[in-house]
LOVEXLO-744133 format. One record per residue (C-alpha): residue in one letter; x, y, z. Coordinates in steps of 0.05 Angstrom, whole numbers, padded with zeros to 5 digits, always signed. Example, Ala and Ser with C-alpha at 12.3 -4.5 7.8 and 13.67 -1.06 7.14 Angstrom:
BEGIN
a+00246-00090+00156/s+00273-00021+00143/
This chain:
BEGIN
m+00805+00476+00860/q+00742+00536+00841/h+00761+00531+00770/t+00768+00453+00766/q+00705+00440+00790/i+00663+00488+00745/t+00704+00454+00687/l+00680+00385+00716/g+00610+00408+00723/r+00605+00439+00652/e+00633+00381+00630/q+00579+00338+00675/t+00525+00383+00642/v+00547+00370+00568/r+00549+00288+00582/l+00479+00286+00613/l+00454+00326+00550/a+00483+00289+00496/w+00454+00228+00533/g+00388+00262+00544/i+00386+00289+00467/r+00399+00206+00442/f+00344+00187+00496/f+00285+00227+00467/l+00315+00216+00391/a+00306+00139+00409/a+00242+00146+00445/a+00211+00194+00388/l+00244+00149+00329/t+00200+00093+00356/a+00137+00117+00329/s+00163+00120+00270/q+00146+00050+00236/t+00137+00010+00177/p+00085-00046+00156/g+00104-00105+00200/g+00112-00067+00257/y+00180-00043+00258/a+00214+00015+00276/p+00278+00017+00240/f+00304+00087+00248/a+00303+00084+00329/l+00341+00016+00320/g+00390+00057+00271/c+00391+00112+00331/v+00413+00060+00373/a+00469+00036+00340/a+00497+00105+00320/a+00500+00123+00396/g+00553+00073+00399/p+00576+00043+00480/g+00576+00078+00538/g+00525+00126+00562/e+00501+00145+00498/g+00482+00081+00480/i+00449+00061+00544/a+00415+00127+00552/a+00389+00108+00473/l+00372+00041+00490/v+00327+00062+00553/g+00301+00110+00495/t+00274+00054+00458/g+00249+00023+00514/v+00204+00086+00529/g+00181+00085+00455/a+00168+00010+00458/a+00121+00017+00521/l+00086+00081+00476/f+00083+00064+00407/l+00093-00009+00396/e+00050-00066+00410/f+00081-00128+00462/t+00090-00174+00407/d+00126-00122+00365/a+00162-00095+00422/l+00194-00158+00443/p+00239-00168+00381/f+00257-00096+00385/l+00283-00088+00436/a+00314-00152+00442/v+00357-00115+00369/a+00370-00057+00409/v+00405-00097+00473/l+00444-00140+00415/l+00465-00075+00379/v+00492-00041+00453/a+00527-00106+00458/t+00561-00108+00403/a+00583-00033+00399/t+00618-00046+00472/a+00646-00109+00444/f+00675-00068+00389/r+00708-00013+00433/g+00766+00003+00416/v+00782-00042+00354/r+00809-00009+00294/l+00755-00049+00256/a+00706-00006+00289/d+00729+00051+00270/r+00715+00037+00189/p+00649+00075+00171/w+00608-00001+00136/l+00614-00028+00203/l+00558-00014+00248/p+00512+00003+00192/v+00527-00071+00165/a+00527-00093+00237/s+00462-00068+00255/a+00429-00099+00190/g+00449-00157+00196/l+00430-00157+00270/f+00367-00147+00262/l+00357-00190+00200/a+00370-00241+00247/v+00327-00236+00305/a+00269-00210+00253/g+00285-00270+00211/i+00263-00316+00262/y+00196-00285+00273/v+00182-00289+00206/i+00204-00357+00191/q+00152-00376+00253/s+00099-00343+00230/l+00027-00369+00197/s+00052-00330+00134/p+00125-00317+00115/m+00123-00303+00060/e+00074-00236+00060/h+00130-00221+00114/i+00194-00220+00079/a+00187-00159+00038/p+00172-00109+00098/c+00227-00147+00144/a+00276-00129+00085/a+00265-00069+00078/a+00265-00058+00146/t+00332-00081+00143/v+00354-00038+00092/l+00341+00022+00133/v+00363+00005+00199/g+00431+00004+00163/a+00423+00067+00119/s+00390+00109+00184/t+00459+00077+00220/w+00495+00111+00163/f+00464+00176+00163/y+00459+00185+00244/r+00532+00162+00246/p+00566+00232+00243/l+00508+00265+00296/l+00504+00216+00340/a+00573+00179+00349/a+00608+00197+00421/g+00670+00246+00407/k+00656+00250+00334/e+00592+00291+00325/r+00591+00335+00271/l+00531+00367+00223/d+00529+00335+00171/p+00473+00365+00123/d+00444+00294+00089/s+00455+00265+00162/l+00403+00326+00181/l+00360+00321+00119/f+00349+00243+00140/l+00344+00250+00219/a+00289+00303+00202/a+00246+00258+00152/s+00261+00207+00193/l+00216+00249+00258/l+00170+00274+00210/l+00146+00208+00178/a+00128+00189+00255/l+00069+00244+00243/e+00055+00217+00186/n-00010+00188+00215/l-00026+00243+00256/i-00090+00272+00206/v-00124+00331+00208/m-00183+00351+00161/e-00154+00291+00124/l-00098+00313+00110/s-00032+00279+00149/v+00012+00329+00187/g+00071+00288+00178/r+00069+00288+00099/i+00062+00371+00108/l+00124+00383+00127/l+00157+00335+00096/c+00135+00379+00038/l+00158+00437+00073/l+00221+00404+00089/l+00232+00378+00005/l+00217+00447-00018/f+00263+00477+00035/t+00332+00431+00013/s+00310+00430-00067/y+00308+00509-00058/q+00370+00509-00017/r+00412+00455-00055/g+00389+00454-00120/a+00365+00399-00170/i+00409+00342-00159/v+00397+00344-00074/g+00328+00350-00092/a+00313+00312-00136/a+00343+00258-00094/a+00314+00278-00023/g+00246+00276-00061/l+00262+00206-00083/g+00288+00177-00020/v+00223+00207+00020/g+00176+00186-00028/l+00199+00119-00020/a+00192+00121+00057/v+00131+00141+00050/d+00105+00096+00002/f+00135+00042+00047/c+00109+00071+00113/t+00040+00078+00075/g+00031+00018+00048/s+00001+00043-00012/g+00029-00019-00060/t+00053+00038-00114/v+00105+00094-00126/l+00060+00156-00123/f+00096+00194-00064/s+00169+00167-00099/a+00139+00198-00168/a+00109+00265-00142/y+00171+00283-00086/g+00219+00264-00136/v+00191+00307-00194/a+00178+00362-00145/g+00240+00365-00112/l+00275+00371-00175/a+00229+00419-00208/a+00232+00472-00142/g+00310+00448-00145/s+00319+00483-00215/r+00289+00549-00191/s+00331+00555-00127/g+00362+00620-00154/c+00294+00651-00168/r+00241+00677-00121/r+00211+00625-00075/g+00144+00643-00099/t+00169+00620-00166/a+00204+00550-00132/a+00137+00540-00083/g+00094+00552-00157/i+00145+00499-00198/f+00138+00458-00132/l+00060+00451-00143/a+00058+00451-00207/a+00104+00388-00225/t+00063+00356-00172/l-00001+00367-00204/v+00028+00347-00276/t+00063+00282-00242/l-00013+00268-00206/l-00057+00269-00259/p-00047+00198-00292/a-00057+00182-00227/a-00122+00140-00192/h-00111+00132-00122/s-00146+00152-00064/l-00085+00192-00041/t-00071+00237-00103/e-00124+00291-00075/p-00099+00288+00005/l-00021+00285-00032/l-00035+00350-00070/l-00071+00388-00020/e-00013+00371+00024/a+00042+00396-00019/a-00001+00461-00025/f-00004+00473+00045/g+00078+00460+00051/a+00086+00509+00002/g+00043+00557+00038/l+00087+00552+00098/f+00143+00555+00059/l+00123+00615+00039/l+00113+00640+00110/l+00182+00622+00127/p+00227+00689+00151/g+00278+00704+00105/r+00342+00711+00155/i+00337+00628+00147/f+00351+00633+00070/g+00422+00670+00095/g+00388+00726+00049/k+00390+00692-00014/r+00370+00729-00079/v+00360+00732-00145/l+00422+00741-00182/k+00442+00789-00242/k+00433+00753-00310/a+00502+00782-00335/d+00545+00747-00275/t+00499+00684-00268/a+00487+00672-00343/e+00549+00617-00354/a+00533+00585-00282/t+00455+00575-00311/g+00479+00550-00378/s+00522+00500-00341/a+00460+00485-00294/m+00420+00477-00352/d+00460+00427-00398/k+00471+00385-00323/l+00393+00380-00315/k+00375+00360-00383/e+00433+00310-00379/q+00402+00290-00303/l+00327+00289-00331/t+00344+00239-00400/r+00383+00197-00352/t+00319+00193-00303/a+00269+00185-00363/a+00316+00122-00390/a+00317+00091-00319/l+00242+00097-00315/r+00238+00071-00390/d+00283+00017-00373/l+00241-00005-00311/y+00173+00004-00347/d+00210-00048-00403/s+00233-00101-00346/m+00160-00109-00317/g+00140-00125-00384/r+00194-00171-00398/g+00198-00202-00323/a+00133-00212-00318/p+00099-00282-00314/p+00043-00310-00355/s-00027-00292-00326/t-00051-00355-00304/d-00115-00382-00270/e-00113-00430-00225/n-00143-00490-00220/p-00214-00496-00184/a-00190-00578-00170/i-00149-00552-00124/v-00204-00529-00080/f-00232-00603-00072/d-00153-00630-00063/r-00143-00593-00009/a-00223-00613+00019/a-00205-00696+00005/e-00141-00684+00043/k-00176-00663+00106/v-00237-00698+00104/c-00226-00773+00048/r-00160-00785+00078/s-00183-00818+00154/c-00252-00843+00112/a-00269-00910+00107/l-00282-00912+00028/c-00223-00866+00018/e-00198-00924-00026/l-00264-00941-00063/c-00282-00864-00076/w-00202-00849-00098/q-00181-00916-00124/r-00227-00965-00147/e-00285-00911-00168/y-00232-00858-00185/t-00270-00840-00254/g-00330-00834-00226/t-00316-00792-00163/f-00276-00740-00217/n-00330-00737-00262/a-00383-00725-00203/l-00335-00667-00177/n-00316-00637-00249/d-00399-00638-00259/a-00406-00594-00185/t-00354-00545-00212/p-00390-00495-00252/y-00448-00484-00202/l-00391-00477-00150/l-00358-00422-00175/e-00428-00385-00204/r-00462-00387-00137/g-00392-00382-00090/r-00411-00435-00049/a-00424-00513-00043/m-00491-00555-00040/a-00506-00624-00038/k-00555-00626-00096/d-00492-00599-00141/f-00460-00674-00134/p-00495-00729-00173/g-00529-00785-00134/y-00492-00840-00135/f-00435-00796-00103/a-00481-00753-00056/d-00508-00821-00030/r-00450-00862-00035/c-00407-00816+00009/i-00411-00817+00091/h-00385-00756+00110/l-00426-00706+00057/t-00431-00652+00108/d-00363-00649+00132/f-00343-00654+00049/l-00386-00592+00037/t-00365-00559+00100/a-00285-00568+00080/v-00297-00549+00003/n-00334-00480+00014/g-00273-00466+00064/e-00228-00484+00010/l-00279-00446-00044/s-00271-00376-00004/a-00198-00383+00004/f-00195-00400-00076/l-00239-00338-00097/l-00199-00300-00049/r-00123-00317-00089/q-00167-00305-00146/q-00181-00240-00134/y-00130-00222-00102/r-00089-00251-00174/r-00127-00200-00208/q-00118-00134-00173/l-00045-00156-00168/e-00048-00160-00240/e-00097-00084-00247/t-00043-00054-00202/r+00019-00082-00244/r-00004-00052-00312/s-00023+00010-00278/a+00051+00017-00247/r+00068+00009-00315/g+00039+00066-00348/q+00062+00112-00303/y+00125+00096-00308/a+00128+00101-00378/q+00092+00163-00376/l+00134+00196-00334/s+00184+00177-00372/e+00150+00203-00427/l+00142+00270-00388/l+00210+00277-00368/t+00246+00261-00443/a+00205+00315-00465/t+00217+00369-00410/a+00300+00344-00425/a+00289+00359-00496/g+00255+00424-00491/l+00304+00454-00445/g+00353+00506-00475/k+00314+00497-00539/s+00315+00570-00581/i+00246+00591-00598/p+00243+00632-00657/v+00191+00689-00635/s+00161+00733-00688/g+00165+00809-00684/g+00114+00834-00726/e+00041+00815-00729/p+00016+00742-00723/t+00018+00707-00790/c-00045+00670-00790/r-00114+00684-00777/v-00169+00633-00749/g-00242+00619-00763/a-00289+00583-00717/a-00363+00571-00713/l-00401+00532-00661/r-00474+00499-00659/p-00506+00461-00604/k-00555+00392-00628/s-00623+00406-00642/g-00668+00412-00570/e-00604+00432-00535/k-00576+00497-00497/a-00505+00476-00491/c-00457+00445-00551/g-00419+00382-00532/d-00360+00412-00573/t-00311+00455-00547/l-00263+00489-00599/v-00198+00529-00574/s-00143+00564-00606/f-00076+00598-00577/r-00004+00610-00579/t+00050+00588-00550/e+00121+00610-00558/g+00130+00596-00634/l+00074+00546-00649/w-00007+00566-00668/c-00044+00513-00637/l-00118+00500-00652/m-00156+00452-00620/l-00222+00408-00622/a-00257+00365-00574/d-00319+00331-00579/g-00354+00301-00516/m-00391+00238-00512/g-00465+00254-00524/s-00491+00313-00527/g-00509+00379-00477/e-00481+00401-00411/a-00453+00340-00396/a-00418+00336-00460/r-00391+00404-00455/k-00366+00404-00391/e-00320+00334-00412/s-00296+00370-00477/a-00274+00433-00444/l-00243+00404-00386/v-00203+00363-00438/c-00183+00429-00477/r-00162+00461-00409/l-00112+00411-00389/m-00085+00401-00464/r-00082+00478-00457/q-00036+00479-00391/f+00013+00419-00419/l+00028+00457-00480/e+00031+00527-00456/a+00077+00490-00397/g+00124+00465-00447/i+00104+00394-00457/e+00108+00361-00531/p+00040+00347-00551/e+00052+00273-00564/a+00067+00272-00502/a+00014+00317-00466/l-00037+00270-00510/k-00011+00208-00479/t-00011+00232-00408/l-00083+00261-00427/n-00111+00196-00457/s-00088+00153-00392/a-00122+00209-00348/m-00187+00199-00386/t-00185+00124-00387/l-00177+00124-00311/r-00239+00184-00308/g-00271+00143-00357/a-00277+00077-00304/d-00324+00119-00257/t-00358+00163-00315/g-00362+00123-00366/s-00340+00183-00418/f-00292+00189-00464/t-00279+00250-00508/t-00242+00257-00584/i-00185+00300-00594/d-00165+00336-00651/l-00105+00373-00636/l-00067+00422-00698/t-00004+00462-00686/c+00031+00503-00737/c+00094+00553-00736/p+00071+00601-00783/e+00146+00625-00796/t+00164+00557-00824/g+00095+00527-00845/e+00123+00462-00813/a+00047+00431-00775/a+00020+00369-00745/l-00036+00345-00742/y-00057+00295-00683/k-00123+00256-00674/f-00153+00214-00627/g-00221+00192-00646/a-00237+00251-00685/a-00272+00262-00745/p-00229+00273-00811/s-00191+00333-00833/y-00179+00373-00892/l-00120+00419-00927/k-00144+00469-00991/k-00098+00502-01033/g-00127+00533-01083/g-00172+00482-01116/t-00143+00423-01089/v-00163+00388-01025/r-00129+00334-00984/r-00177+00300-00937/i-00130+00266-00863/t-00157+00211-00831/g-00139+00169-00769/g-00164+00109-00732/t-00148+00115-00667/l-00204+00111-00608/p-00224+00165-00568/a-00191+00190-00508/g-00214+00154-00452/l-00228+00082-00493/r-00165+00055-00491/g-00110+00046-00432/a-00041+00061-00421/p+00009+00075-00461/a-00039+00095-00524/a-00011+00143-00581/p-00051+00194-00623/d-00047+00194-00704/v-00002+00237-00720/t+00004+00267-00791/r+00064+00320-00797/l+00070+00368-00861/t+00085+00440-00885/l+00029+00479-00895/e+00045+00535-00955/r+00017+00606-00960/g-00049+00608-00982/t-00065+00546-00954/f-00132+00530-00906/a-00128+00477-00850/v-00201+00459-00831/m-00221+00415-00769/i-00298+00386-00759/s-00327+00344-00703/d-00372+00282-00735/g-00441+00323-00726/v-00418+00367-00790/a-00411+00316-00841/d-00418+00243-00830/p-00342+00212-00845/g-00375+00169-00902/r-00413+00216-00943/d-00368+00281-00934/d-00358+00294-01012/w-00404+00360-01018/l-00358+00386-00956/q-00300+00373-01015/d-00333+00401-01065/l-00348+00459-01027/l-00274+00476-01006/a-00251+00463-01071/g-00301+00515-01103/w-00288+00562-01050/d-00244+00631-01072/g-00248+00666-01009/e-00194+00689-00957/d-00226+00693-00893/p-00221+00633-00845/q-00286+00657-00805/e-00334+00665-00878/l-00307+00597-00891/a-00324+00565-00829/g-00404+00602-00835/v-00411+00581-00903/i-00393+00505-00873/l-00440+00510-00818/s-00495+00526-00858/e-00484+00473-00917/s-00483+00435-00854/i-00546+00451-00822/r-00587+00456-00890/r-00550+00371-00904/e-00557+00340-00837/g-00604+00391-00790/l-00564+00396-00729/q-00577+00318-00711/d-00515+00328-00677/d-00462+00382-00639/c-00433+00420-00699/g-00365+00448-00689/i-00319+00475-00747/q-00249+00515-00738/v-00203+00539-00803/l-00129+00565-00798/y-00105+00601-00851/l-00037+00621-00876/p-00044+00683-00925/k-00002+00690-00990/e+00056+00736-00985/g+00044+00814-00985/v-00028+00798-00956/k-00043+00847-00906/k-00060+00810-00845/t-00113+00820-00802/
């Protein structure tokens, strides 16, 4: 008898615990709201809890959550759907069809759409509420699908994907908890994403990142794919380092977030980057036992697995890039032509309100239609210029005849305000669409370039550097700082020489050109292809130029000394010169400087093969006027030295003598020594 009482007591405790879990989950998930005042995750919890005590506990939890987190007008349809979900689960209890995994998600989504759709149709602007309602419908079905393994009575199991979805749903409730202008919820989401990617690999990391990013983009109402792009790429990158140390994965996570956000111009860009940094810091503070003793495996044991994973990652990156490119193309093909609304609609709608019941309606709009039309047409330019209508805008024959002129002007001004607001909205929407297309294109190209570089064998020189570099820099007369910046460095297998010329001269120009060189160096040292890096940098400079009004010319030379293969990339840069013996080749470009063309804009590219004994000379436009640089070509043809630094000095001295330092001067020279000549 005592054993039976203990058993019953334990069963009752377990049952109460199960009810309590569902109650508190439903109440907490009500705080995770989407645009339109919907709480789809809480409804998914109610649907997944099923019939009986578990479902009723979840229903009561939604009532408490609605009282705490929802407005009264939003709580009514929310609670109505919750009651219908419990009633439906009870009606299907014991029916074999209820065991189908798709039934509850479809039924819950359908019930939500049926109830919410009524409110959407009855609203003043149903077209504005359709998209949020449809997205919430999808989230109700998805949350039911993922919560069911965790909450279904008698069928509970700890599914990793369900746990991940539940954790992300709960953290979304903290998305509006702001501390020092940073979202606590998004910081914890970054921690969760980084942990999941590190534990489960690149594919799961990318999928989790895209899913979480889409949910955050929707809940914040940003109108972009900012979080989707950042979290998706960061999850993919961090997951690719799952066999490494945690510090490496956290660093890759932050770097991928930075690269993704670089071309974006949005108020959430800086907070997102800081939130990712805090999330990575919390990830590094997690105790090691949480990771199950994960350690870096020996290379001998993981070489084959690494090669296979690299191939899969490369394929996944390529497919993702192709999908983004198709999305970019589809946005261009499916977009309707941009047409401005006819201003005549202002008068049409005003006439409907005022003139229809006027005693002179037939006179004005039928017998004297031409005169009325001309009067309104003549007044239109004044309305659009001033933003409001006045009696003096209309001809005297019309103003004197109109017996309701004051009412007509009031109606016209009201319709004119709406017309101007619609016009502004369409322009902002078009600008957002163009910006989104550019982001898709840039992200696609970056992923393609990254995939192309995976697994590529890099030639490494075993001896001394096989080329030499010389440089000379001089500010404009009267300036202390030079607006040109010169950079030369070696990546894995390539020598890179870069010359950037900031707009104007002095310290401001120097900062702009130095920023461009620093960013390009980071891109190239990260293994991104030069052309893709330059396109991304141009997009960023275009957005930056919208605020600063500045632009920068970019001249980039990449060369593989072992093979002589080289490429010149130009964004508005001055001509470059190749000297071999007494022969000089002049290379120019026609692309505008970085920051003057919107995305996507490609640089001028000249590919060539440099022979031994060849000099490649890069100059800024202050050294020689492109229209009269014969003296420079003659100097190069007649010079017979082999020291690139000496050649740079000779060119600068002659330029000062001829041009008088009327602008900043920057010169950079690459020299491939002849065979058998000692390299220094």
